[in-house]
C-alpha positions, 0 to 999 in steps of 0.5 A: 537521519530518521526512519518512519514506519507508518500505517493507517486504520480508518473506521476500525477496519483492522485490529492493529497490533501493539509494537513490542520492543524496539523497531530499530535505531532512529525509527518513529512509528506513526499510526494515522487514525480517526480514533486516537483512543484506540491507538495500540501501544508503541505507536504515535497517533496522528489523528485525521477528521474522517468527516472531512472526506465526505462519503469516501470509503474508509479503505480509500482514506487509508490508501490516500494516507498510504500513497501520499505520506507527505500530507499525513506525516507532515505534523510528525516531520516538523517534530523530528530533527534531521532529514528522513531517510526511509519511509516504510508503510505496512497495512494496519493488519500487519505486525512488526516481528523484529527491528527494521534496520536489517530490512533496510540493509537487505532491501533498502531502495528508492521504492521497494514492494513485493510480488502479488501472491496470487495475481500475475498481472493487473488484468488477472486482478481485474478479472478476480474483482468480479467475484469480490464481495466487499461493498466498496468495490460495487462500482468497480465491479460494474465498470471492470470491463470498461476499465480493462478496455481502457488499460488495453487501449492505452497499452498497459502491458500484461506482464507478470513481472509488473505485478505488485502487492503494496501491503508493504512499501519501503521507499525514500523521499525523492523526486521520482517517488513523489512523482510516482505517488502523485500519478498513483493517486490519480490512477486510483480515482481517475483511471486513464482519465475516466471518473471510475475510481478503482480503489485497488492500489496495486493496480493503480501503482502498476499503471502509474509506474508504466506512465512515469517510467519509474517503477518499484523494485520487487521482492518475494516477500517481507515475512522475516520482518512482518506478520499479518492478521485478518481485517477485523471487518471481514467475515470468517475466512473460508478455505480457498484453493492454494495458488500454484507456487511461483519463484521470482528473482528480485528485479526492477519492474520498470526502468 
């Protein structure tokens, strides 16, 4: 059996850290990029042609890689003998702190991610988007009220246990995860069937899980295994008010 850790860094959006030491037995680290010359040490580069995506924002291309790994990891899978057991996505701004075998032992499952650190529901995040300054969200900000209306009319629940933060995903390649991933991308680009791309993958994931009837197992965090740095394309961090602490039990978000 083989396990894969992968990430995507498009347009030098992040400053991805080198992998120092082993990430575990039978693990392969894959770095999807449009610039193989800046591949950090310890990663295997998988090049994609950014021009093939037209005007799609770099962050959206990276999220396509995240959501549907079978397309992007296929050249790597051809070179690996044996079936793939676990696939772990981390955002390119994250770094590996210790081998990942213990991650599988503690949190292994069909589809596992974590609670959002500050938003209780997709509706909380939609409201927060109105104050985001990132340019790729301009179209979404102009349509956020319309998208919220579509979700509420569709019956998407406003429930804090349904909130996810998909910077880290542990999953197994099964039929249910494949279906969830297909619905996930569809909701990213056409929420509720409307041509208003949202580019917020944690929102799209929750909606896709609701439609499919199969959702991620949610855990508090993965801090034992991963650290995080700021996106290199963002301005210096400003002080923000710390959200009130929340305590969650590990639960199945949907059944």
